OpenMM code with the backbone's topology and positions (N, CA, C; nanometers):
from openmm import Vec3, app, unit

residues = "THR ILE TYR GLY LYS LEU ILE ASP GLY THR PHE PRO ASP TYR ARG ARG CYS ILE PRO ALA ARG GLU THR LEU THR ALA THR LEU SER VAL GLU SER ALA GLU LEU LEU SER HIS CYS ASP ALA VAL LYS ALA GLN GLY ALA LYS SER THR ALA LEU ARG ILE GLU CYS ASP GLY GLY ALA ILE ARG ALA GLY ALA GLY GLY VAL THR GLY PHE ALA ARG THR LEU SER ALA GLU PHE ASP GLY GLN ASP ILE GLY PHE SER ILE ASP ALA ALA TYR LEU ALA PRO PHE ALA LYS LEU GLY GLY ALA LEU SER LEU GLN SER ALA THR LEU ASP GLY ASP HIS GLY".split()
positions = [
    Vec3(1.1044, 2.2353, 1.7035),
    Vec3(1.1168, 2.1381, 1.8097),
    Vec3(1.0035, 2.0382, 1.7961),
    Vec3(1.0356, 1.9107, 1.8042),
    Vec3(0.9352, 1.8043, 1.7977),
    Vec3(0.9346, 1.7318, 1.9310),
    Vec3(0.8188, 1.7195, 1.9897),
    Vec3(0.8029, 1.6453, 2.1138),
    Vec3(0.7313, 1.5153, 2.0825),
    Vec3(0.7700, 1.4102, 2.1464),
    Vec3(0.7054, 1.2808, 2.1257),
    Vec3(0.7108, 1.1981, 2.2519),
    Vec3(0.6436, 1.0876, 2.2490),
    Vec3(0.6401, 0.9983, 2.3623),
    Vec3(0.6614, 0.8571, 2.3115),
    Vec3(0.7534, 0.7866, 2.3707),
    Vec3(0.7774, 0.6480, 2.3325),
    Vec3(0.6630, 0.5608, 2.3812),
    Vec3(0.6217, 0.4713, 2.2955),
    Vec3(0.5145, 0.3787, 2.3309),
    Vec3(0.5724, 0.2389, 2.3339),
    Vec3(0.5512, 0.1707, 2.4410),
    Vec3(0.5973, 0.0334, 2.4525),
    Vec3(0.4809, -0.0570, 2.4130),
    Vec3(0.4930, -0.1236, 2.2989),
    Vec3(0.3833, -0.2083, 2.2547),
    Vec3(0.4252, -0.2971, 2.1389),
    Vec3(0.3385, -0.3887, 2.1054),
    Vec3(0.3615, -0.4786, 1.9936),
    Vec3(0.2741, -0.4332, 1.8777),
    Vec3(0.3339, -0.4162, 1.7616),
    Vec3(0.2603, -0.3706, 1.6455),
    Vec3(0.2209, -0.4907, 1.5595),
    Vec3(0.1151, -0.4782, 1.4809),
    Vec3(0.0703, -0.5934, 1.4011),
    Vec3(0.1717, -0.6316, 1.2944),
    Vec3(0.1642, -0.7561, 1.2565),
    Vec3(0.2491, -0.8081, 1.1504),
    Vec3(0.2074, -0.7411, 1.0189),
    Vec3(0.2977, -0.6677, 0.9553),
    Vec3(0.2619, -0.5930, 0.8352),
    Vec3(0.2160, -0.6845, 0.7222),
    Vec3(0.2598, -0.8089, 0.7199),
    Vec3(0.2179, -0.9017, 0.6152),
    Vec3(0.0690, -0.9339, 0.6245),
    Vec3(0.0120, -0.9209, 0.7421),
    Vec3(-0.1312, -0.9444, 0.7583),
    Vec3(-0.2109, -0.8196, 0.7234),
    Vec3(-0.1485, -0.7031, 0.7303),
    Vec3(-0.2184, -0.5769, 0.7018),
    Vec3(-0.2102, -0.5385, 0.5547),
    Vec3(-0.0996, -0.5677, 0.4902),
    Vec3(-0.0785, -0.5311, 0.3509),
    Vec3(-0.0793, -0.6601, 0.2685),
    Vec3(-0.1784, -0.6773, 0.1816),
    Vec3(-0.1862, -0.8003, 0.1023),
    Vec3(-0.0646, -0.8183, 0.0127),
    Vec3(-0.0352, -0.9410, -0.0176),
    Vec3(0.0768, -0.9724, -0.1048),
    Vec3(0.0434, -0.9333, -0.2483),
    Vec3(0.1451, -0.9054, -0.3253),
    Vec3(0.1266, -0.8727, -0.4667),
    Vec3(0.0915, -1.0012, -0.5414),
    Vec3(-0.0085, -0.9916, -0.6276),
    Vec3(-0.0518, -1.1068, -0.7038),
    Vec3(-0.0433, -1.0749, -0.8521),
    Vec3(-0.0154, -1.1755, -0.9319),
    Vec3(-0.0117, -1.1575, -1.0755),
    Vec3(-0.1301, -1.2303, -1.1363),
    Vec3(-0.2058, -1.1597, -1.2160),
    Vec3(-0.3221, -1.2144, -1.2837),
    Vec3(-0.2901, -1.2210, -1.4316),
    Vec3(-0.3066, -1.3368, -1.4906),
    Vec3(-0.2846, -1.3494, -1.6340),
    Vec3(-0.4193, -1.3698, -1.7009),
    Vec3(-0.4577, -1.2757, -1.7833),
    Vec3(-0.5852, -1.2816, -1.8531),
    Vec3(-0.5731, -1.2017, -1.9819),
    Vec3(-0.6599, -1.2330, -2.0767),
    Vec3(-0.6625, -1.1616, -2.2036),
    Vec3(-0.8054, -1.1224, -2.2361),
    Vec3(-0.8244, -0.9957, -2.2669),
    Vec3(-0.9537, -0.9439, -2.3108),
    Vec3(-0.9326, -0.8850, -2.4492),
    Vec3(-1.0030, -0.9399, -2.5493),
    Vec3(-0.9919, -0.8909, -2.6868),
    Vec3(-1.1253, -0.8324, -2.7282),
    Vec3(-1.1218, -0.7099, -2.7770),
    Vec3(-1.2448, -0.6402, -2.8152),
    Vec3(-1.2167, -0.5540, -2.9378),
    Vec3(-1.3174, -0.5429, -3.0259),
    Vec3(-1.3047, -0.4566, -3.1432),
    Vec3(-1.3055, -0.3106, -3.0976),
    Vec3(-1.2256, -0.2288, -3.1633),
    Vec3(-1.2133, -0.0876, -3.1267),
    Vec3(-1.3459, -0.0135, -3.1325),
    Vec3(-1.4254, -0.0384, -3.2350),
    Vec3(-1.5533, 0.0318, -3.2496),
    Vec3(-1.6468, -0.0008, -3.1335),
    Vec3(-1.6473, -0.1254, -3.0906),
    Vec3(-1.7307, -0.1677, -2.9772),
    Vec3(-1.6856, -0.0968, -2.8501),
    Vec3(-1.5547, -0.0935, -2.8269),
    Vec3(-1.5009, -0.0286, -2.7082),
    Vec3(-1.5272, 0.1213, -2.7105),
    Vec3(-1.5131, 0.1820, -2.8275),
    Vec3(-1.5366, 0.3256, -2.8409),
    Vec3(-1.6821, 0.3614, -2.8112),
    Vec3(-1.7760, 0.2769, -2.8531),
    Vec3(-1.9172, 0.3061, -2.8254),
    Vec3(-1.9444, 0.3028, -2.6754),
    Vec3(-1.8788, 0.2125, -2.6024),
    Vec3(-1.8949, 0.2076, -2.4573),
    Vec3(-1.8288, 0.3286, -2.3908),
    Vec3(-1.7132, 0.3699, -2.4403),
    Vec3(-1.6457, 0.4896, -2.3861),
    Vec3(-1.7324, 0.6131, -2.4069),
    Vec3(-1.7896, 0.6272, -2.5276),
    Vec3(-1.8754, 0.7418, -2.5567),
    Vec3(-1.9998, 0.7424, -2.4692),
    Vec3(-2.0576, 0.6244, -2.4448),
    Vec3(-2.1772, 0.6147, -2.3604),
    Vec3(-2.1469, 0.6579, -2.2177),
    Vec3(-2.0296, 0.6220, -2.1678),
    Vec3(-1.9899, 0.6609, -2.0314),
    Vec3(-1.9714, 0.8124, -2.0244),
    Vec3(-1.9036, 0.8692, -2.1230),
    Vec3(-1.8807, 1.0136, -2.1230),
    Vec3(-2.0113, 1.0905, -2.1385),
    Vec3(-2.1098, 1.0330, -2.2086),
    Vec3(-2.2390, 1.0979, -2.2294),
    Vec3(-2.3245, 1.0998, -2.1025),
    Vec3(-2.2899, 1.0185, -2.0036),
    Vec3(-2.3643, 1.0155, -1.8781),
    Vec3(-2.3539, 1.1481, -1.8036),
    Vec3(-2.2479, 1.2236, -1.8300),
    Vec3(-2.2320, 1.3545, -1.7679),
    Vec3(-2.1939, 1.3493, -1.6208),
    Vec3(-2.1531, 1.2329, -1.5727),
    Vec3(-2.1125, 1.2209, -1.4327),
    Vec3(-1.9727, 1.2793, -1.4146),
    Vec3(-1.9361, 1.3049, -1.2898),
    Vec3(-1.8014, 1.3545, -1.2599),
    Vec3(-1.6964, 1.2551, -1.3065),
    Vec3(-1.7216, 1.1291, -1.2788),
    Vec3(-1.6266, 1.0239, -1.3126),
    Vec3(-1.6555, 0.9704, -1.4525),
    Vec3(-1.5507, 0.9517, -1.5305),
    Vec3(-1.5660, 0.8909, -1.6622),
    Vec3(-1.5063, 0.7507, -1.6623),
    Vec3(-1.5211, 0.6818, -1.5504),
    Vec3(-1.4658, 0.5471, -1.5382),
    Vec3(-1.5534, 0.4474, -1.6127),
    Vec3(-1.4905, 0.3681, -1.6978),
    Vec3(-1.5576, 0.2583, -1.7663),
    Vec3(-1.5298, 0.1328, -1.6860),
    Vec3(-1.6347, 0.0703, -1.6357),
    Vec3(-1.6224, -0.0515, -1.5552),
    Vec3(-1.6449, -0.1710, -1.6468),
    Vec3(-1.5498, -0.2637, -1.6490),
    Vec3(-1.5613, -0.3864, -1.7279),
    Vec3(-1.5596, -0.5035, -1.6313),
    Vec3(-1.6590, -0.5901, -1.6432),
    Vec3(-1.6687, -0.7079, -1.5570),
    Vec3(-1.6753, -0.8323, -1.6435),
    Vec3(-1.5887, -0.9260, -1.6142),
    Vec3(-1.5842, -1.0537, -1.6841),
    Vec3(-1.6068, -1.1615, -1.5786),
    Vec3(-1.7260, -1.2187, -1.5796),
    Vec3(-1.7520, -1.3243, -1.4818),
    Vec3(-1.8523, -1.4255, -1.5364),
    Vec3(-1.8215, -1.5508, -1.5146),
    Vec3(-1.9098, -1.6588, -1.5569),
    Vec3(-1.9378, -1.6606, -1.7062),
    Vec3(-1.8442, -1.6161, -1.7866),
    Vec3(-1.8624, -1.6145, -1.9311),
    Vec3(-1.9320, -1.4893, -1.9822),
    Vec3(-1.9884, -1.4087, -1.8939),
    Vec3(-2.0539, -1.2841, -1.9349),
    Vec3(-1.9544, -1.1692, -1.9240),
    Vec3(-1.9556, -1.0827, -2.0242),
    Vec3(-1.8681, -0.9658, -2.0242),
    Vec3(-1.9585, -0.8439, -2.0357),
    Vec3(-1.9510, -0.7556, -1.9359),
    Vec3(-2.0344, -0.6359, -1.9324),
    Vec3(-1.9463, -0.5129, -1.9167),
    Vec3(-1.9953, -0.4017, -1.9708),
    Vec3(-1.9250, -0.2746, -1.9559),
    Vec3(-2.0276, -0.1678, -1.9243),
    Vec3(-1.9892, -0.0747, -1.8399),
    Vec3(-2.0785, 0.0339, -1.8034),
    Vec3(-2.0043, 0.1420, -1.7278),
    Vec3(-2.0771, 0.2415, -1.6879),
    Vec3(-2.0184, 0.3532, -1.6145),
    Vec3(-1.9888, 0.3099, -1.4718),
    Vec3(-1.8685, 0.3318, -1.4273),
    Vec3(-1.8305, 0.2994, -1.2906),
    Vec3(-1.9078, 0.3837, -1.1921),
    Vec3(-1.9640, 0.3208, -1.0918),
    Vec3(-2.0359, 0.3926, -0.9878),
    Vec3(-2.1804, 0.4263, -1.0225),
    Vec3(-2.2272, 0.3865, -1.1410),
    Vec3(-2.3663, 0.4112, -1.1808),
    Vec3(-2.4376, 0.2776, -1.1857),
    Vec3(-2.5378, 0.2600, -1.1023),
    Vec3(-2.6097, 0.1339, -1.1013),
    Vec3(-2.7067, 0.1270, -1.2184),
    Vec3(-2.7207, 0.0083, -1.2706),
    Vec3(-2.8148, -0.0125, -1.3797),
    Vec3(-2.7644, 0.0282, -1.5163),
    Vec3(-2.6435, 0.0747, -1.5269),
    Vec3(-2.5879, 0.1134, -1.6565),
    Vec3(-2.4751, 0.0181, -1.6919),
    Vec3(-2.5122, -0.0969, -1.7409),
    Vec3(-2.4131, -0.1945, -1.7861),
    Vec3(-2.4726, -0.2676, -1.9055),
    Vec3(-2.3958, -0.2738, -2.0129),
    Vec3(-2.4399, -0.3423, -2.1335),
    Vec3(-2.3423, -0.4548, -2.1643),
    Vec3(-2.3905, -0.5494, -2.2414),
    Vec3(-2.3045, -0.6591, -2.2836),
    Vec3(-2.1943, -0.6040, -2.3727),
    Vec3(-2.0732, -0.6492, -2.3485),
    Vec3(-1.9582, -0.6109, -2.4292),
    Vec3(-1.9241, -0.7297, -2.5174),
    Vec3(-1.9296, -0.7115, -2.6486),
    Vec3(-1.8953, -0.8191, -2.7424),
    Vec3(-1.7438, -0.8304, -2.7469),
    Vec3(-1.6931, -0.9260, -2.6742),
    Vec3(-1.5487, -0.9431, -2.6648),
    Vec3(-1.5183, -1.0886, -2.6318),
    Vec3(-1.3921, -1.1218, -2.6378),
    Vec3(-1.3461, -1.2543, -2.5973),
    Vec3(-1.2603, -1.2372, -2.4736),
    Vec3(-1.2811, -1.3248, -2.3772),
    Vec3(-1.2061, -1.3163, -2.2524),
    Vec3(-1.1532, -1.4535, -2.2164),
    Vec3(-1.0281, -1.4582, -2.1774),
    Vec3(-0.9653, -1.5822, -2.1342),
    Vec3(-0.8935, -1.5536, -2.0031),
    Vec3(-0.9382, -1.6144, -1.8953),
    Vec3(-0.8752, -1.5946, -1.7656),
    Vec3(-0.9775, -1.6090, -1.6550),
    Vec3(-0.9327, -1.5832, -1.5329),
    Vec3(-1.0237, -1.5933, -1.4201),
    Vec3(-1.1130, -1.4710, -1.4134),
    Vec3(-1.2286, -1.4854, -1.3492),
    Vec3(-1.3251, -1.3758, -1.3377),
    Vec3(-1.2602, -1.2529, -1.2746),
    Vec3(-1.2913, -1.1357, -1.3318),
    Vec3(-1.2306, -1.0123, -1.2824),
    Vec3(-1.3195, -0.8932, -1.3184),
    Vec3(-1.3087, -0.7889, -1.2431),
    Vec3(-1.3732, -0.6626, -1.2741),
    Vec3(-1.2716, -0.5518, -1.2538),
    Vec3(-1.2704, -0.4535, -1.3440),
    Vec3(-1.1760, -0.3428, -1.3301),
    Vec3(-1.2359, -0.2178, -1.3929),
    Vec3(-1.1834, -0.1045, -1.3560),
    Vec3(-1.2277, 0.0234, -1.4118),
    Vec3(-1.1099, 0.0937, -1.4768),
    Vec3(-1.1399, 0.1651, -1.5839),
    Vec3(-1.0376, 0.2419, -1.6531),
    Vec3(-1.1043, 0.3701, -1.7035),
    Vec3(-1.0307, 0.4791, -1.7067),
    Vec3(-1.0855, 0.6078, -1.7479),
    Vec3(-1.1192, 0.6038, -1.8971),
    Vec3(-1.2469, 0.6255, -1.9293),
    Vec3(-1.2923, 0.6212, -2.0679),
    Vec3(-1.2252, 0.7297, -2.1521),
    Vec3(-1.1985, 0.8451, -2.0931),
    Vec3(-1.1316, 0.9529, -2.1659),
    Vec3(-0.9886, 0.9136, -2.2036),
    Vec3(-0.9259, 0.8295, -2.1223),
    Vec3(-0.7911, 0.7815, -2.1505),
    Vec3(-0.7943, 0.6694, -2.2550),
    Vec3(-0.8966, 0.5845, -2.2493),
    Vec3(-0.9055, 0.4672, -2.3357),
    Vec3(-0.9555, 0.5012, -2.4766),
    Vec3(-1.0398, 0.6036, -2.4901),
    Vec3(-1.1013, 0.6380, -2.6182),
    Vec3(-1.0001, 0.6638, -2.7309),
    Vec3(-0.8911, 0.7391, -2.7102),
    Vec3(-0.7965, 0.7599, -2.8203),
    Vec3(-0.7357, 0.6295, -2.8735),
    Vec3(-0.7163, 0.5318, -2.7861),
    Vec3(-0.6645, 0.4028, -2.8315),
    Vec3(-0.7698, 0.3297, -2.9133),
    Vec3(-0.8948, 0.3411, -2.8723),
    Vec3(-1.0036, 0.2756, -2.9448),
    Vec3(-1.0229, 0.3381, -3.0827),
    Vec3(-0.9912, 0.4672, -3.0972),
    Vec3(-1.0066, 0.5355, -3.2258),
    Vec3(-0.9032, 0.4895, -3.3280),
    Vec3(-0.8002, 0.4196, -3.2852),
    Vec3(-0.6975, 0.3713, -3.3772),
    Vec3(-0.7515, 0.2637, -3.4706),
    Vec3(-0.8587, 0.1970, -3.4311),
    Vec3(-0.9207, 0.0947, -3.5145),
    Vec3(-0.8610, -0.0423, -3.4906),
    Vec3(-0.9257, -0.1422, -3.5497),
    Vec3(-0.8806, -0.2802, -3.5359),
    Vec3(-0.9240, -0.3403, -3.4036),
    Vec3(-0.8589, -0.4481, -3.3673),
    Vec3(-0.8914, -0.5174, -3.2422),
    Vec3(-0.7902, -0.4790, -3.1357),
    Vec3(-0.8374, -0.4527, -3.0174),
    Vec3(-0.7500, -0.4223, -2.9043),
    Vec3(-0.7443, -0.5429, -2.8137),
    Vec3(-0.6304, -0.5659, -2.7544),
    Vec3(-0.6142, -0.6777, -2.6639),
    Vec3(-0.5463, -0.6290, -2.5368),
    Vec3(-0.6129, -0.6465, -2.4240),
    Vec3(-0.5558, -0.6125, -2.2943),
    Vec3(-0.5061, -0.7421, -2.2327),
    Vec3(-0.3799, -0.7484, -2.1993),
    Vec3(-0.3233, -0.8735, -2.1501),
    Vec3(-0.2470, -0.8530, -2.0216),
    Vec3(-0.2632, -0.9466, -1.9316),
    Vec3(-0.1879, -0.9576, -1.8069),
    Vec3(-0.1869, -0.8285, -1.7257),
    Vec3(-0.1970, -0.8445, -1.6004),
    Vec3(-0.1910, -0.7312, -1.5089),
    Vec3(-0.1312, -0.7773, -1.3767),
    Vec3(-0.0589, -0.6885, -1.3128),
    Vec3(-0.0110, -0.7142, -1.1779),
    Vec3(-0.0966, -0.6326, -1.0843),
    Vec3(-0.1595, -0.6997, -0.9904),
    Vec3(-0.2514, -0.6337, -0.9006),
    Vec3(-0.1944, -0.6296, -0.7609),
    Vec3(-0.2094, -0.5159, -0.6963),
    Vec3(-0.1738, -0.5053, -0.5564),
    Vec3(-0.3024, -0.5248, -0.4760),
    Vec3(-0.3000, -0.6139, -0.3815),
    Vec3(-0.4185, -0.6387, -0.3003),
    Vec3(-0.5031, -0.7479, -0.3578),
    Vec3(-0.6273, -0.7556, -0.3096),
    Vec3(-0.7142, -0.8611, -0.3594),
    Vec3(-0.7732, -0.8212, -0.4931),
    Vec3(-0.8325, -0.9175, -0.5624),
    Vec3(-0.8821, -0.8933, -0.6982),
    Vec3(-1.0125, -0.8169, -0.6990),
    Vec3(-1.0715, -0.7894, -0.5839),
    Vec3(-1.1954, -0.7126, -0.5806),
    Vec3(-1.1718, -0.5703, -0.6225),
] * unit.nanometer
topology = app.Topology()
chain = topology.addChain("A")
for resn in residues:
    res = topology.addResidue(resn, chain)
    for name in ("N", "CA", "C"):
        topology.addAtom(name, app.Element.getBySymbol(name[0]), res)
């Protein structure tokens, strides 16, 4: 048996509460060996999280352990697009980096704001 009570009220406009879906078009190109060294450095931190944080802003590209302050190094890569920061699991990314050559991450659909 479920008991409930009707509430007479006005609820907020869901469009104001849930951000619209946005499409970001950007390209990040990085050599596999460079990316692998950053993945290994994150995993060597011994933290619970193995998130690799990549930030591309103002022409500077940095990579470091997500959630660890002061651990960010320059990432030798090429970036074309608007400024963005994102995290990805280094343990997931490392096998792709071991394939060799240049990797290119292109376009993403983001839910919510770009922060």
